[in-house]
N, C-alpha and C positions, 0 to 999 in steps of 0.2 A: 377612322382617327384614334378612338378611344384606348381600342388595341394595340395599335401601332406605336401609341403611347407608352403603354403597359409593357409591351415587349421590348423599347428602348429602356426603360429605365431598368427592366431584369437583366438586360446585356450590359449597360452600363453597371448594374450593381455587381455582375460577376467579371467584368475585365476589373473591376477593383478590388475585387477578391483574388484573383489572379497575381496581381502585381505582388502583392504579400506573397505568394508562394516562391518557394525555393528548396535546392536539396542542401539539407545542413546537414554538414560533415563532422561527426568525434571518432578522434582516438583513443581505447582505454587499454592502458597497459596496465593488465591486473598481475600483481606479484604481491611476493613474501614481504613487504617493506615493514620498517617499525616505528610504528608511531606511540604517541603518549598523550591522549586526548585528558586525562587526568592526572597526567604526571607520572603514571608507570608505565614502562616501556617493555613494547608486548612486538613480536613478527603478528602481522594481521592476513588478511586477503584485501587487499588496498587499492583503489584504481589510481592511477597517476599519483603514488606517492604521496596523497592526502587522506584527509578521514576529514568529515564524510564525503564520499569521490566528488569527483568534477560535476558541477552543476549543469544542464542540461538545456538550452533556452531554445524555443522555435516560435513560430507563428501556428496560427490555425490549419493552414493549406500546405504545409512545408511537407517534404517527405525527411524522417532521419538517415542517415547511414552511419551507425556507429559500428566500427571495427572494434574488435575483442580478441587483443592478443593476448593467450594465455600462458604467462612469464611465472606459472605456480612449480616452485620445486621442495618445497616444506614438508617431510613427510607427517609430521603430525597433525595436520589438516587436511582436508580434502583438497586432492591438486587438479582435479577436472573442475569445470564450471557451467553453468548457466547465467542467464541474468533476463530478470522478470521487468518489463514495463507497466509498474501498476496504474493501473485506470484506463488504460489505454484500449483500444475497444478493438483493434486488431481485425480489422472488418477486410475477409480476404487474405489476411496474412494471420493465420492464426499458429501456421509454423515458425512467426518471430515472437510469441507470447511468454516463451521461456521455463515454463514449469517444466522439469527433468521428468521424462516417462509418459508425460501428458502430450505434450506438445513436441520436444525433442529429446534426440540423445546430448551426452553433456560436451561442451570443447575440451579437448582434451589439453595434457599441457604441451607446451612445445607447437600448439596450433593456435590458429584465428578463425574469427568467424566474426562476417558485416551483417549487423541485423539492420533491415531496409525496414522503414515501417511508414506509410502514407499516415498522415493524421487527419485526411477527412475532414478537415472542420471542426475537428474535437478541439475544446481550448478548455484549461484550466490546471489545476495544482495537482502534478504528481509525483512519481518516486519512483527509484529503481532498486533493487535488490537480487542477489544471488536466489535459484529457487532451486540449487541442489542441496538437500540433508540441511542441515542447521546453517551453512554456509555462511550467510549473511551476518550472522552471530559477529565472525569475525572481522568486520568490517566493510563487506562488499554490498555499499549501500550511499544511496546518494538522492537529490531531487530534481523532479525533471518539472520545468512548466513550460506549460504550452499558451502563448499569448492571444488576446482577440480584437485586433486593433477597432473592431466594432463592439465591442464588452457593452450591455447592456447598462452596468454600473459605472460606466467610465467617466460619470461625470461626479460620481463622489468622492474621487481622489487623485493624487497630483503626482505620487512616487508609486511606480508598481516596476522594480526592477532585480537585479541579485543582490542588493543591500537588503530587500524586505522580506528574504525567504528564511524562515528559522525553523531548524530542524531541531527536533527532542529525542533521544536516542538513550537506551540503558547500553552501558559498557561491561565487558566482560575482561577479567584477566587472563584466565586461562583459556583454551583453543576450543570452541564449540565441538570438537568430538569426543574429549573425554569426559565432558558437561552432558553430550547429550547420553552416553553409555551409562554414566551415573545414573542419572534419572531413568531411563529405559531399565535398567535391571536391578538398581542398589534400593531396597526398602529402604526410607517410608515412602520413596517415588516422590521426593517433594520436587518442583521443578527449579531446574538452578537459579541462583538468585547471583543479581549483575553486580558488580563492585562499587559503580558512580551511576548517577544520569548525567548525560551532557547535553548542553544548549549549543547549537553549532559547533559541536567537535572541543566543546571546553568545558570540563566538569570538576569535582572532587572527590577523593575518598577519603575515610577515616584516618587518620594517623599520614595521609599524604602529603606532597608540596603543596600550597597554596596558589593553585595555576592561576594566572587573570581570567575572569569572569570574561563569558562573550560580551560584547558590544556594540546595540546597535544604533546605529546615530538617527537625528531626525534634526531638523529646523522648525523653529516654533511657527504657527503659524499654515505650517504645509500638512496635506492628508495623505497617509498612510496604506496604500493596501499590503498587508504584510499576510503572507502565505506559510500558514502552521501546519508543519508535517509532523507525522508522529513516525520513527523510521526503528522503532523497537521491536525486539525480538518477545519482550514479555511486559515491560512496562508500560502502564499507563499513568496521564499526567493530568492535573489539573493546571488550566494557565490563567494568568490574569497579569496585569499589568498594573501598578500600584497609583491610584490615583486615577487613572482613566477608562473608559468605556471601550468595550470593543462590539465593534459593529459588523456581524457574521452575513457575508455578500454568497459568500460559493462554499457548498460542502461538498467533497470526494470528486471534484471536477464538473461540478453543476450547478449554475446559478439557481440563486433565491432570493427570496423578498429578504429586504435588510431587515435584521433583527438584533436590537442591542442589548449586549447583555455586560455583565461585570468577570465572567469567567467562564470556563468552558471545560467540559474533561473530554479528552481526548483519548482514544484507544489505539493500541499499536495498528499502524497502516492506515488510519485515518487523516484528514486533511480538512482546516478550515483557512478559509481566507474571510479577513476582518479589515474592515475600515479605522484609523485610529487618527484623530484628529490633533494634531501636536500642541494644544490649547493651554498647557497648563507651563504655571512660572520656569525659568530657564532654570535646570537643576537636572540632579540624575534620580531614576526612580528604578525599583526593584521589578525583574520580571521575575515571576515566581513560578518553578512547574513543580511542585512535590511528586515525586512518582510512587505509586502504589505497586505493590507486588504482594502475596500470599506468603507468610511466613519468611518475611524480609529479614528476620532475626537470624535465618541460617546462614548468614554472613555479615562479619562485625564490619565489612569497608565501608558496607552500606548507610547512608543516611540519607535516606528517601526525603524528609524535607530540604535536604542542603543542594537543591536543584535550580540554578540562577542564574540571569545575566542582569546586564545594565542597559537601561533607556538612557541614551546621553543626547540631551539639548544642547545642540550647537553654542556655543558660551558659556557652558556650566565648566565647574572644574573638572579634571583630570583626576576622578576620585569614588570611590564606592559612595552610594546614597547615604546618607548622613542617618534616612529615618529606620526605625526597626521594623520588619516584616511581620503583618500581622495576616496570616493567611487563612485563620477562619472569617474576618471581619471581609477579605475580599470575595469570600463566596457568595456574600448576601445573593448576588442576580445570576445563580448558575443557568448558563442554557438547558433549558427542556428542549432533546430534542424530538419530538412529537409537534411541537413549538413553528417547527422550518416548515415552509411552504415554497414550493418549484415554484420558477418566474416562468417556465414555459412546461406546455405538457402536462399540467400539475395532477390530472387525473390517472388513476391507478390504471394499469392496460387491463381491457374489455368492464371499466368499472364498478359498479356494485354487483353486477352479473356472474354467474360462475362460472367458474374459470374452464378454459379446454380441458387441462392438464394439472391435478390436484397431487403434490406431491408429499406425504407425509414422512418426517425425518425424526426421528428420535436419536439424542447420543449420550452417551455415559463414559463413564472412566472406569477400570474394570483392571483384571490380571489375564495374562493369555495362560489358558490351563494347564499347557503343555511346556513351554519354556519358562514359566514364572514371571513374565516380563508385565512392564506396564503398559497397556493400550489402553485407547478412546476408540470406542467402537460407534458408527451411526447405524441403526435398524441391525443391530447384533453382529456387524462386520465392522471389523479396521481396515481402514484402505493400505494395500500394499502395491507400489507402482509395478508395472509389469517389465518386462526386458525390451517389449517393443513398445516402443511409443504409442499411445492412443490414435495421436492421430496418422502415424502410418497402416496400424492396424485397421482405419476407418478406409485410407485411399489405395493399402496395394494389394489389403485383404478382403475389401468392400464387404469390412463389419457393418452390420447395419440392427440387428438387434440386440435384446440383452442379452441373448444368448452365446453372442459373438465375443462377448469379454467374460474375462475371468471374476472369479465369484469376489475375489478379494478386491478387484478393481473400482466396485462399488460405483456401475455405470450405468446413470438413466438414459435413455434413448428419447430424444425430443422431437416433435414433429414440428415445420417446416411455419412460423408466423404463428403457432399455437400461446394461447394466454397461458402461463405456467404461472402457479399457485404452489410455495412451497412454504407448507406450516411445519417449524420446525421448534419441537419439544427440549427445553433445557435439561439441563442436569444443575442438580443442586449441588452444593461444595464452595461456594463462595465467588467463582470465577465469573466475571463478565468477559465471555469468550467472544473475541471478535471476526465475524466469520465474513470473508471476503469471495464476492463471484467474480469470477475471470470473464471478460467479455461484454459485459454489461454493466448499466447499474440498473439497480432495483427501487420496486416504491415499497416502505415500510407500511403496508397496511395496518398491522397492530404491531408497535412497539413493547419495549418492555416497561413503557409508562404511557399513560394519554390513551385517549379512545380510539375505537376502532375508522379508519379515514380511510376510504376511498376517494373521493373527493377530490384531494389536495393534499398527498401525504408527503412526508418527505423523501427525497431521492437519495440515494450515494451507491456506492458499493463494497462498503465496509457497515455490520451494524453488530451491536453489542445482545446478547443472548446470554440470561443468567438462569436463571429457574424456572421460568416461566415459557410462554408459548409464544411466540413472532411468527407474523405472518408475512409473505413479501411475495410481490409478482413482477415479472418483465415478461418479454414478449421474447417468443425465439425466433427473432428476424436477422441473427448473425450466425451463419454455419460455420461450425468450427466447434472441437472438444475443448470445454471450459471445467475448469475445477472450481469448487466451491469448498473452502477449508478453512477451520480456526488459523487465526494470524497470530496467534500463539506459539512461535514455532517448533517450543517443545510439544506443544500438544500434537500437530501437525508431523511430527518424525512419530508418534507413538499412533497415528493411522487416525485423527480427527476430519477426514475429507469425504466428498465424493465427486464422483465428473459427471458433465451433462454431455452426451454423445449429441450436440445440437445439430440437425438435419443432414445426417449422412448422407443421403443422395446429393443433396444440395453441395455438399460441400466436396462431391467428387465430379460435377460437373452444373451447366448453367450459370448466369451471371453474377451468380455469390459464390463461384465456384472457388475453392483456397488454388491462390500462386504458390508455386512451387519452385525452387532453383536448385541446379546440382549441388550448390555448397550445403545446402540444407541437407540433401540425401548424403553425402559423403560424411556426416557427423558420426551416424551410426556405426560403420563398417571400420573408422578409426578408433572410436572410443571400444566398441566391443574386442579389438584388437589390444588394447592394454592389458599390463597386469595390474589383478586388484588392487595393490596398492599405489595406483596411477587412479585409479578411477575417483 
């Protein structure tokens, strides 16, 4: 009788889960629309005429179908495109992950492609962006939220909807192509500096118009789950809300034990969900997100401290906050990453025992001896994308061993289900490099700060690496070619990346083999037939 009862409970639970499942359809018209987030008008690479692009919302068992129509025509920017769905694991759908020439050929101008993505129970805060060259700098970026009707933190908040999504971004007035060319080929090889920082698509630059600050509305007495996403190509932010504490409950799509702070640093591509209790007197309060970029004095338009929005209580005057912003005082209890504890499956893969596969990676900044261009290298090799996407090389050419990939593809082959330990030695020079691993979240066994921890280390998919050594662990249980790269887009352009060819045999056949569709296979012939200027 006990076993029958358990079976019934499990069946009822599964049926309840299926009741939430649905096909969720979106259409992205990507065109060179003119936008002005900070008051300066420029053409961009824009989704559905708005910046940031259309918010994607779904539940954890849904299947996303995102039809992407490439309407790009501006010759000063890349006219082909891809889209990466940042943080989604893409189990069996590595073809839909988006990185150009790792997972797919780009979508050509005048053509369409539908990304079909089963979410497979994954929930959390994600985002999307172009993954072709530095194209997302021009505006192809937006938020993606997957809700869990059975969220373990559900009792902590009352409101979690489109009004509680907060995007932080750097914004550039020139197009990314010219900026990238200058960075790679002109001394002193400084990373391009943004003209402004924006919150939910609104900001100001020095000497520009007084664009209205974004306003986030709350009702006194309610608790809000805010989902904060750094969709920048370079800028990192320190986020806080005057007179309010922030209880962090999710990190890069992974639920963690609640941790209350006054502020947190958020690197490019990182995400935090936090609960805010609207328990202060009815008024307006500054949302502060000062943005940091190295050698930001290169651009007189940027005031990195002037990145803010307004938290507006219902019933408060329709006005800016009256109090002076105190950026230093608000950092008194900044988030320390190593204190984050995952809510489930907290132990690092393999525990404290030896990993099955240890990969030692050392990255550095240098100059190409032949061309004189700026490059970043990992283990003395700068990543250069192949002509044939890595995925197709594995599927069509049976690429299986390290020798089946070009030397500048920086490709490491992983065996199925092995415990992988990445030992990444940082590079001096002042940057904190946000390294992102596609297809997985990892355990941060040793971060930039704090003790070594195999018992319950933080889990996420973007980690900061400075001049020290960081140790990460993950299990190779998701066959596919997965990018590991710096999410400072200028550094990725300069080659700061490797690829993991994970379980090539299992990619081709078996229960975890990759799902391929004809629409996907058609992308490369169409793209390869394009004149260079349209690619």
